[in-house]
C-alpha positions as CSV (number, residue, x, y, z in Angstrom):
1,X,0.0,0.0,0.0
2,X,1.4,3.4,-0.9
3,X,2.0,6.2,1.7
4,X,-0.7,8.4,0.1
5,X,-3.4,5.7,0.4
6,X,-2.4,4.8,4.0
7,X,-2.8,8.4,5.4
8,X,-6.5,8.7,4.8
9,X,-9.7,6.9,5.8
10,X,-11.9,5.4,3.2
11,X,-15.2,7.1,2.4
12,X,-17.0,3.9,3.2
13,X,-15.6,4.0,6.8
14,X,-17.0,7.5,7.4
15,X,-20.3,6.4,5.9
16,X,-20.5,3.3,8.2
17,X,-20.1,5.7,11.2
18,X,-22.7,8.0,9.9
19,X,-25.3,5.3,9.0
20,X,-24.9,3.8,12.5
21,X,-25.5,7.2,14.2
22,X,-28.5,8.0,12.0
23,X,-30.2,4.7,13.1
24,X,-29.5,5.5,16.8
25,X,-30.9,9.1,16.9
26,X,-33.6,11.2,15.3
27,X,-31.5,14.3,15.7
28,X,-30.2,15.7,12.3
29,X,-27.7,18.3,13.4
30,X,-26.9,21.4,11.4
31,X,-24.4,22.7,14.1
32,X,-21.5,20.8,15.6
33,X,-19.5,21.9,18.6
34,X,-16.1,20.6,19.6
35,X,-15.4,21.1,23.3
36,X,-11.8,21.8,24.5
37,X,-10.2,20.9,27.8
38,X,-12.7,21.3,30.6
39,X,-15.3,22.8,28.3
40,X,-17.5,19.6,27.9
41,X,-20.2,21.3,30.0
42,X,-21.4,22.8,26.8
43,X,-23.0,19.5,25.9
44,X,-25.0,19.6,29.2
45,X,-27.0,22.5,27.8
46,X,-28.5,20.3,25.1
47,X,-32.0,18.8,25.7
48,X,-33.7,15.8,24.1
49,X,-30.2,14.3,24.4
50,X,-28.8,11.1,23.1
51,X,-25.3,10.3,24.3
52,X,-22.8,7.9,22.6
53,X,-19.5,6.8,24.1
54,X,-16.8,7.1,21.5
55,X,-15.8,3.5,22.2
56,X,-19.3,2.3,21.0
57,X,-19.3,4.2,17.7
58,X,-17.9,2.3,14.7
59,X,-14.4,3.5,13.6
60,X,-14.5,6.4,16.1
61,X,-11.2,7.2,17.9
62,X,-10.8,7.3,21.7
63,X,-10.0,10.3,23.8
64,X,-7.3,9.7,26.5
65,X,-6.9,13.2,28.0
66,X,-8.1,14.4,31.5
67,X,-10.9,16.9,30.9
68,X,-12.1,15.1,27.8
69,X,-15.0,12.8,28.6
70,X,-15.1,10.9,25.3
71,X,-18.8,11.3,24.4
72,X,-20.7,12.3,21.3
73,X,-23.9,14.1,22.4
74,X,-26.9,14.8,20.1
75,X,-29.6,17.1,21.1
76,X,-31.3,20.5,20.7
77,X,-30.2,23.9,21.9
78,X,-32.3,27.0,21.5
79,X,-34.4,25.2,18.9
80,X,-31.5,24.1,16.8
81,X,-30.4,20.5,16.4
82,X,-26.8,20.1,17.4
83,X,-24.1,17.5,18.0
84,X,-21.4,18.1,20.6
85,X,-18.0,16.4,21.0
86,X,-17.3,16.1,24.7
87,X,-13.5,15.6,24.2
88,X,-11.4,15.9,21.0
89,X,-8.3,14.1,19.7
90,X,-4.7,15.4,19.5
91,X,-1.3,14.6,17.9
92,X,0.2,14.1,21.4
93,X,-2.0,11.2,22.0
94,X,-0.2,9.4,19.2
95,X,-3.0,10.0,16.6
96,X,-2.2,11.1,13.0
97,X,-4.1,13.9,11.3
98,X,-6.8,11.8,9.7
99,X,-7.7,10.3,13.1
100,X,-7.7,13.7,14.8
101,X,-10.1,15.0,12.2
102,X,-12.2,11.9,11.7
103,X,-15.3,13.4,13.4
104,X,-15.4,16.5,11.2
105,X,-15.9,14.4,8.1
106,X,-18.6,12.5,9.9
107,X,-20.3,15.8,10.8
108,X,-20.2,16.8,7.1
109,X,-21.9,13.6,6.0
110,X,-24.4,14.0,8.8
111,X,-25.5,17.3,7.2
112,X,-23.7,19.7,9.6
113,X,-23.3,23.2,8.1
114,X,-21.6,25.1,11.0
115,X,-18.7,24.0,13.2
116,X,-18.0,25.7,16.5
117,X,-14.5,24.9,17.9
118,X,-13.5,25.8,21.5
119,X,-10.1,25.3,23.2
120,X,-8.0,26.2,26.2
121,X,-5.0,28.3,25.2
122,X,-2.0,30.1,26.6
123,X,-2.1,33.9,26.1
124,X,0.8,35.4,24.2
125,X,-0.7,38.9,23.6
126,X,0.4,41.1,26.6
127,X,-3.1,42.7,26.6
128,X,-4.8,39.4,27.3
129,X,-5.7,38.4,30.8
130,X,-6.3,35.0,32.2
131,X,-10.0,34.3,31.8
132,X,-10.4,36.3,28.6
133,X,-12.3,34.6,25.7
134,X,-10.6,35.1,22.3
135,X,-12.6,34.9,19.1
136,X,-10.2,33.2,16.7
137,X,-9.6,35.5,13.7
138,X,-7.0,33.3,12.0
139,X,-4.5,30.6,12.8
140,X,-0.9,29.6,12.3
141,X,-0.5,25.9,11.6
142,X,3.0,25.0,12.8
143,X,2.6,21.2,12.3
144,X,1.4,22.0,8.8
145,X,4.7,23.6,8.0
146,X,6.3,20.2,8.7
147,X,3.8,18.4,6.4
148,X,1.4,17.3,9.1
149,X,-1.8,18.4,7.2
150,X,-5.0,16.2,7.3
151,X,-5.5,16.8,3.6
152,X,-2.2,15.0,2.6
153,X,-2.8,12.0,0.4
154,X,-5.4,11.2,-2.2
155,X,-8.1,13.8,-2.3
156,X,-11.8,12.6,-2.3
157,X,-13.8,15.2,-4.2
158,X,-16.9,14.1,-2.3
159,X,-15.5,16.1,0.6
160,X,-13.9,19.0,-1.2
161,X,-11.4,20.3,-3.7
162,X,-7.7,19.4,-3.9
163,X,-6.5,22.9,-2.9
164,X,-8.9,24.5,-0.5
165,X,-8.6,28.2,0.3
166,X,-7.8,29.1,4.0
167,X,-7.7,32.9,3.8
168,X,-11.4,32.8,4.9
169,X,-11.1,29.9,7.4
170,X,-13.1,31.7,10.2
171,X,-16.5,33.0,9.2
172,X,-16.7,36.8,9.5
173,X,-20.5,36.9,9.8
174,X,-20.4,34.5,12.8
175,X,-17.6,36.6,14.3
176,X,-19.8,39.7,14.0
177,X,-22.8,37.9,15.5
178,X,-20.7,36.7,18.4
179,X,-19.5,40.3,19.2
180,X,-23.1,41.5,19.1
181,X,-24.1,38.6,21.4
182,X,-21.3,39.4,23.8
183,X,-22.4,43.0,24.1
184,X,-26.0,41.9,24.8
185,X,-25.1,39.4,27.5
186,X,-22.4,41.1,29.4
187,X,-19.4,39.3,28.0
188,X,-17.8,42.1,26.0
189,X,-15.4,43.2,28.8
190,X,-13.5,39.9,28.6
191,X,-13.9,39.2,24.9
192,X,-10.8,39.5,22.7
193,X,-10.0,38.7,19.1
194,X,-6.7,37.2,17.8
195,X,-4.6,34.7,16.0
196,X,-4.3,31.1,17.4
197,X,-1.1,29.2,16.9
198,X,-1.1,25.4,17.1
199,X,1.9,23.3,18.3
200,X,1.8,19.6,18.5
201,X,2.5,19.2,22.2
202,X,2.4,17.6,24.7
203,X,5.1,19.8,26.2
204,X,4.3,23.4,27.0
205,X,6.4,25.9,25.1
206,X,9.9,27.0,26.0
207,X,10.5,30.7,26.6
208,X,12.4,30.9,23.2
209,X,9.5,29.3,21.4
210,X,7.0,31.8,23.0
211,X,9.2,34.7,21.9
212,X,9.3,33.3,18.4
213,X,5.5,32.8,18.3
214,X,5.0,36.4,19.4
215,X,7.2,37.6,16.6
216,X,5.1,35.5,14.1
217,X,2.0,37.4,15.3
218,X,0.3,34.8,17.4
219,X,-1.9,36.0,20.2
220,X,-2.6,32.6,21.8
221,X,-1.1,29.1,21.6
222,X,-2.5,25.6,22.0
223,X,-2.3,22.0,20.9
224,X,-5.5,21.5,18.9
225,X,-8.3,23.0,16.7
226,X,-6.4,23.8,13.5
227,X,-6.6,20.3,11.9
228,X,-10.4,20.2,12.5
229,X,-10.7,23.7,11.0
230,X,-8.7,22.7,7.9
231,X,-10.9,19.7,7.3
232,X,-14.1,21.6,8.0
233,X,-13.3,24.3,5.5
234,X,-12.3,21.6,3.0
235,X,-15.8,20.2,3.4
236,X,-17.4,23.7,3.0
237,X,-18.5,24.1,6.6
238,X,-18.7,27.6,8.2
239,X,-16.3,27.8,11.2
240,X,-16.4,29.8,14.4
241,X,-13.7,29.4,17.0
242,X,-13.2,30.5,20.6
243,X,-10.1,30.2,22.8
244,X,-10.4,30.5,26.6
245,X,-7.1,32.1,27.8
246,X,-6.3,29.9,30.8
247,X,-2.7,31.1,31.5
248,X,-0.1,33.6,30.3
249,X,2.9,32.1,28.5
250,X,6.3,32.8,30.1
251,X,8.3,35.3,28.0
252,X,10.9,36.3,30.7
253,X,13.8,34.1,31.9
254,X,13.6,35.7,35.3
255,X,10.0,34.5,35.7
256,X,9.7,31.3,37.8
257,X,6.1,30.5,36.8
258,X,5.4,27.1,35.5
259,X,2.4,26.2,33.2
260,X,0.5,23.1,34.2
261,X,-2.7,21.3,33.1
262,X,-4.3,21.7,36.5
263,X,-4.1,25.5,36.2
264,X,-5.6,25.3,32.8
265,X,-8.6,23.2,34.0
266,X,-9.1,25.5,37.1
267,X,-9.3,28.6,34.9
268,X,-11.7,26.8,32.6
269,X,-14.0,26.0,35.5
270,X,-14.0,29.7,36.5
271,X,-15.1,31.0,33.1
272,X,-17.1,28.0,31.7
273,X,-20.5,29.5,32.5
274,X,-19.7,32.7,30.6
275,X,-18.4,30.8,27.6
276,X,-21.4,28.5,27.6
277,X,-23.7,31.6,27.7
278,X,-21.9,33.1,24.8
279,X,-22.1,30.0,22.6
280,X,-25.7,29.3,23.6
281,X,-27.0,32.7,22.6
282,X,-24.8,32.7,19.4
283,X,-26.5,29.5,18.3
284,X,-29.9,31.1,19.1
285,X,-29.1,33.9,16.6
286,X,-27.6,31.7,13.8
C-alpha cells in the first residue's frame, strides 16, 4: 500500500459511522460543537439528548486526556439540532491527522453546516488576561509547516477540492454575530480577538518558542483545533472558534512561573459559565 493511500480513511468508513449514528438518533444536526479541555459542560446545555460513548461508535477514535469525557452528544439547543463532541483528539495522544479530524468528516456527512470549535489556550498577547475569551480570527499551523496536514494523500472530491482556500477559514458573519451577542449578554469586557497558533504538544512551550510565536504574530497558543478547522473548510462548513485564555505564557527568563494542566482546568472552571452563555446565545441567533 502506498503512503498516500495509508494516510486517509476510506469514504465507506465514514459512511458506516454516519449510518450507525442515524439509526441510533432522530436528531439531524446542522451545528457541531467541539469542546476543548474542561469545556465539555457545553454538551450539558442540550435537551432531548442522546449520548454515545466514543468506544461504542464504529471507527471512532478514543479520547485519552483528562478533561475530555469521550462522548458524542446529540440534542437540541435554542431550537437548533446540534451534535457536541465532549472531548477531542490530539497529535500528542499518538494520533495522526486523519484520526484527529475523523469526526469532522462524519459531521459533514451528517449534514452539519456550521462547526464551532473551542479550546483552552495560553495567552501570548500582553493585553490578554487569564479568563479572557478570544474569538479566533485566523490561525498559524506549525505542524502543517512540517507536512502534518490532514488533507495530505489522495483527495476525495466528495468532501472537497484538492487545494482549498484558507484565507477565509473563520466565518466573518459568525464573528460579528458573536460580538453582538457578547455585548447583549455582558461578555464584552473579557472578549478578545486574535490569532491562534497550534503546536503539536504535549510539552508546553519554551521561553524561546514563545518569543518566536510572538514575533510571528500569534496571540494565543494551544495543541488542537487547527486540523479540525482545515478539514471543516475543505468540506465547506462555516467555522467559528473560541479560545479560553487559561494562562499567560512565560516570556521572561527571570519569571519562575510554570504552566501546568491543573491550572488550565481550574481557569476553565471559573469561566465555563460565561463561555457557555456566549455559545448558547450565538446558536440562538444563527
